[in-house]
C-alpha positions in Angstrom: 20.1 -3.7 9.5 23.2 -2.2 7.8 21.7 0.8 6.0 18.6 2.7 4.7 18.5 3.9 1.1 17.4 7.3 2.2 16.3 9.3 5.3 12.5 9.5 5.6 11.2 13.0 4.6 8.3 14.9 6.3 5.0 13.1 5.9 6.6 9.8 4.8 5.1 6.7 6.6 6.7 3.4 7.1 6.3 0.3 9.3 9.1 -1.3 11.4 8.9 -4.9 12.8 11.2 -5.8 15.7 12.2 -9.2 17.0 12.0 -8.8 20.8 14.3 -10.5 23.3 11.5 -12.8 24.5 11.0 -14.3 21.0 7.9 -12.3 20.1 7.6 -9.6 17.5 6.2 -6.1 17.7 5.2 -3.7 14.9 5.5 0.1 15.0 4.0 2.5 12.5 5.9 5.8 12.0 5.4 9.0 10.1 8.3 11.4 9.6 7.6 14.8 11.2 9.8 17.9 11.2 8.6 18.7 14.7 9.6 15.4 16.2 12.7 15.5 18.4 13.2 11.7 18.9 11.9 8.4 17.7 8.7 7.7 19.5 5.9 6.0 17.7 4.1 7.3 15.7 6.6 10.2 15.2 9.9 9.9 13.5 12.3 12.9 13.3 13.4 14.3 9.9 17.2 14.3 9.4 18.3 17.1 7.0 20.3 16.0 4.0 23.8 17.4 3.4 24.4 18.0 -0.3 28.0 17.2 0.3 27.2 13.9 2.1 23.7 12.7 1.0 24.3 9.4 2.8 24.8 11.0 6.2 21.1 11.6 6.8 20.3 8.0 5.9 22.9 6.8 8.4 21.5 9.0 11.1 18.0 7.6 10.5 19.4 4.1 10.6 21.2 4.7 13.9 18.0 6.3 15.3 16.0 3.1 14.5 18.7 0.8 15.9 18.8 2.8 19.1 15.0 2.7 19.3 15.1 -1.1 18.9 17.5 -1.4 21.8 20.5 -3.6 22.4 18.5 -6.8 23.0 16.1 -6.5 20.1 16.7 -6.6 16.4 15.0 -5.0 13.4 13.3 -7.7 11.4 11.9 -5.7 8.5 11.0 -2.2 7.3 8.1 -1.5 5.0 7.5 1.8 3.3 4.5 3.2 1.5 5.8 6.4 -0.2 7.6 6.8 -3.6 10.4 6.1 -3.6 9.8 3.3 -1.1 12.0 3.3 2.0 14.3 0.3 1.6 16.5 -1.3 4.3 19.6 -3.3 3.7 20.3 -6.3 5.9 23.5 -8.2 6.3 22.2 -11.7 5.7 25.6 -13.3 6.0 26.6 -16.6 4.5 24.4 -19.7 4.6 24.8 -21.6 7.8 27.3 -24.5 7.6 28.6 -27.0 10.1 31.4 -29.6 10.2 31.1 -32.4 12.7 33.7 -35.1 13.1 34.2 -37.9 15.6 37.7 -37.9 17.2 36.8 -41.1 19.0 34.0 -43.5 19.4 31.1 -42.1 21.5 29.7 -43.9 24.5 26.1 -44.8 24.9 24.3 -41.8 26.3 26.7 -39.2 24.8 24.7 -36.5 23.0 25.2 -33.7 20.6 23.0 -30.6 20.5 22.7 -28.1 17.5 20.9 -24.9 18.1 19.0 -23.3 15.2 18.0 -19.6 15.0 14.6 -18.9 13.4 13.6 -15.8 11.4 11.3 -14.5 14.2 14.3 -14.3 16.6 13.6 -17.5 18.5 15.7 -20.6 18.5 15.0 -24.3 18.5 17.4 -27.2 19.4 18.1 -30.6 17.9 19.6 -33.2 20.2 20.9 -36.6 19.2 21.9 -39.3 21.7 24.3 -42.2 20.9 22.9 -45.6 21.5 24.2 -49.2 21.2 20.9 -50.5 20.0 18.7 -49.7 17.1 18.5 -45.9 16.5 15.2 -44.2 16.8 14.1 -40.6 16.5 16.6 -38.4 18.4 19.4 -40.9 18.4 22.1 -42.5 16.3 23.6 -46.0 16.4 27.1 -46.7 17.6 29.0 -49.1 15.2 32.3 -50.8 15.8 33.5 -48.9 12.8 34.0 -45.2 13.6 33.4 -44.3 10.0 30.0 -46.0 10.0 29.2 -44.3 13.4 29.9 -41.0 11.8 27.7 -41.9 8.8 24.9 -42.8 11.2 25.3 -39.5 13.0 25.2 -37.6 9.7 22.0 -39.3 8.6 20.3 -38.8 11.9 21.3 -35.2 12.0 20.0 -34.6 8.5 16.7 -36.2 9.4 16.5 -34.1 12.6 17.2 -30.9 10.7 14.6 -31.7 8.1 12.1 -32.3 10.9 13.0 -29.0 12.5 12.5 -27.2 9.2 9.1 -28.8 8.7 8.1 -28.3 12.3 9.4 -25.2 14.3 10.6 -23.4 11.2 7.3 -24.0 9.3 5.3 -22.9 12.4 7.4 -19.8 12.8 6.9 -18.8 9.2 3.1 -19.5 9.3 2.6 -17.4 12.4 4.7 -14.5 11.0 2.8 -14.5 7.8 -0.5 -14.5 9.7 0.6 -11.6 11.9 1.7 -9.7 8.9 -1.7 -10.2 7.2 -3.7 -9.1 10.2 -1.5 -6.1 11.0 -2.2 -4.6 7.6 -4.5 -1.5 7.1 -5.4 0.8 4.2 -2.8 3.3 5.3 0.1 3.9 3.0 2.9 1.4 3.6 0.9 -1.0 5.7 -0.2 -3.6 3.2 0.7 -7.2 3.8 4.2 -8.1 2.5 4.6 -10.5 -0.4 7.5 -12.8 -1.4 9.3 -12.0 -4.6 10.6 -15.2 -6.1 11.7 -13.8 -9.5 15.3 -13.5 -8.3 17.9 -16.1 -7.3 17.1 -15.5 -3.6 13.5 -14.9 -2.5 12.9 -11.5 -0.9 10.1 -9.5 0.6 8.4 -7.0 -1.7 5.8 -4.3 -1.0 2.4 -5.0 -2.6 0.2 -2.2 -3.8 -3.1 -1.7 -1.9 -5.0 -2.5 -5.1 -3.3 -5.9 -5.6 -3.8 -7.5 -2.2 -6.4 -8.2 0.4 -6.8 -5.7 3.2 -8.9 -7.3 5.9 -9.4 -4.1 7.9 -10.9 -1.1 6.1 -11.7 1.0 9.2 -10.0 3.8 11.1 -6.2 3.3 11.2 -5.2 6.4 13.2 -2.5 6.1 15.8 -4.8 7.3 18.6 -6.4 5.8 21.6 -9.2 3.4 20.4 -11.3 4.1 23.5 -11.5 7.8 22.5 -13.2 7.0 19.2 -16.6 7.0 20.9 -17.9 8.3 24.2 -21.2 8.9 26.0 -22.3 11.7 28.3 -23.0 10.2 31.7 -23.2 13.4 33.7 -22.9 17.1 33.7 -19.1 16.9 33.7 -18.6 13.2 32.9 -17.9 11.5 29.5 -17.2 7.8 29.4 -15.0 6.4 26.6 -16.4 3.2 25.1 -14.7 3.2 21.7 -12.9 0.2 20.1 -11.2 -0.8 16.9 -11.1 -4.2 15.3 -7.4 -3.8 14.5 -6.2 -3.3 18.1 -3.0 -5.2 18.7 -4.5 -7.8 21.1 -7.3 -8.5 18.6 -4.8 -8.7 15.8 -2.8 -11.3 17.7 -5.9 -13.4 18.5 -7.0 -13.4 14.9 -3.5 -14.2 13.7 -3.3 -17.1 16.1 -6.6 -18.6 15.1 -5.8 -18.1 11.4 -2.4 -19.8 11.7 -4.0 -22.9 13.3 -6.7 -22.9 10.6 -4.3 -22.6 7.8 -2.1 -25.4 9.1 -5.1 -27.6 9.7 -6.1 -27.1 6.1 -2.6 -28.0 4.9 -2.3 -31.1 7.0 -5.7 -31.8 8.7 -4.5 -35.1 10.3 -1.0 -33.9 11.2 0.4 -37.0 9.5 3.0 -35.2 7.3 5.0 -33.7 10.2 3.8 -34.9 13.6 5.9 -32.3 15.4 4.5 -29.4 13.4 1.2 -29.1 15.4 3.1 -29.0 18.7 5.4 -26.3 17.3 2.5 -24.3 16.0 0.6 -24.7 19.3 3.6 -23.3 21.1 3.8 -20.3 18.7 0.1 -19.5 18.8 0.2 -19.7 22.6 2.5 -16.7 22.5 -0.3 -14.9 20.6 -3.4 -16.1 22.4 -2.5 -16.9 26.0 0.9 -15.6 26.9 0.7 -13.8 30.3 3.3 -11.2 29.3 1.4 -10.0 26.3 1.1 -6.2 26.6 -1.4 -5.0 25.7 -3.7 -8.0 26.0 -7.3 -8.9 25.5 -7.7 -8.8 29.3 -6.6 -5.2 29.2 -9.4 -4.4 26.7 -11.9 -6.2 28.9 -10.6 -4.3 31.9 -11.1 -1.0 30.1 -14.7 -1.9 29.2 -15.3 -3.2 32.7 -14.2 0.1 34.2 -16.4 2.0 31.8 -19.3 -0.2 32.7 -18.6 0.4 36.4 -18.4 4.1 35.8 -21.7 4.1 33.9 -23.4 2.1 36.7 -22.1 4.5 39.3 -23.3 7.5 37.2 -26.7 5.9 36.8 -27.1 5.5 40.5 -26.0 9.1 41.1 -28.4 10.4 38.4 -31.2 8.3 39.9 -30.6 9.8 43.3 -30.5 13.4 41.9 -33.7 12.8 39.9 -35.4 11.5 43.1 -34.3 14.6 45.0 -35.6 17.0 42.2 -38.8 15.0 41.9 -39.4 15.4 45.7 -39.0 19.2 45.3 -41.4 19.3 42.4 -43.9 17.1 44.2 -43.6 19.4 47.2 -44.6 22.3 45.0 -47.2 20.6 43.0 -48.8 18.8 46.0 -49.0 21.7 48.5 -52.3 22.1 50.5 -54.7 24.7 49.0 -55.3 26.3 52.4 -51.5 26.7 53.0 -51.0 28.2 49.6 -53.9 30.6 50.1 -52.5 31.7 53.5 -49.1 32.3 52.0 -50.5 34.3 49.1 -52.6 36.4 51.5 -49.6 37.1 53.6 -47.7 38.2 50.5 -50.6 40.4 49.5 -50.7 42.1 52.8 -47.0 42.8 52.6 -47.3 44.2 49.1 -50.2 46.5 50.2 -48.2 47.8 53.2 -45.3 48.4 50.9 -47.5 50.2 48.4 -48.9 52.5 51.2 -45.4 53.4 52.5 -44.3 54.1 48.9 -47.4 56.3 48.3 -46.7 58.3 51.5 -43.1 58.8 50.7 -44.0 60.1 47.2 -46.1 62.9 48.8 -43.4 63.9 51.1 -41.6 67.3 50.4 -39.4 69.7 52.3 -42.3 72.2 52.8 -44.6 69.5 54.2 -41.7 68.1 56.3 -41.0 71.6 57.8 -44.6 72.3 58.4 
């Protein structure tokens, strides 16, 4: 990212997507706040605009986002919801080009590898191996004429690059589009992105909430989902049992299943590009089963498991307390009549003695005492 068109003002919300060093992506939703001191989702600091240098604040906001992303991660996209929309400028560079020449005839078994960078931050490799026989997928034939050998290499490389575009690149694009759809909410600036093809180069554009599908219509606050609902389990014990359908682990799972479903509808027999299903399976594994996913569905299950354990423990404690209190009540309600009568008679005698002493003291005076 080279620049922002303006620095976010107080109350402005926007979404930032990062390409992480492990090849995955992560989305952060920010709201500019005058009280924020640093970039920490969901808060983004407000940088005051200098009338003499209006671009300085935008530069500071850009530097703050780059620092937040870190050295090993890159900013993939920024999506704003306010007017004017926050727009980021990226240095796309020139289209990739390569020039391969053969200085001498290759030997059988020699290979060439071309590494391709995908839009989600991951890479895929294309390797071609020289062979003396008939060339097959992943190889090129050696001909006595070096020019013919170079032509064979060119044709094999073009075929391999086309397969990579239809396989790993297609899978990467499908998964990213699926993630973008399921990360959307009704909050400003969080609608799914669309592709604008009206210009010479297709670009992302922000879609209005009224012109696109928002799958999640519920609460989109940046608060702990567990805290959205709780039950009283004791005098001083509340157990959090809340959840949201748009929690990140659930978003990833839905995006993974949707990507597989969409690709299956596009090519149900996987005959168009045999390698596409394998590439898509690898990408969706990162969403559905990758052990390093944080947070994960297992973490949500653990939260509810702990809540269930707490409720079970509280239930046992409450049952024990109830039994103790019931024993006390039963002791009062089931007392023998003779014992109750004896105790009441004893209390009556004490009261009568107390009344007699009180009566005698009330008649006592200094004259009576001296006489």
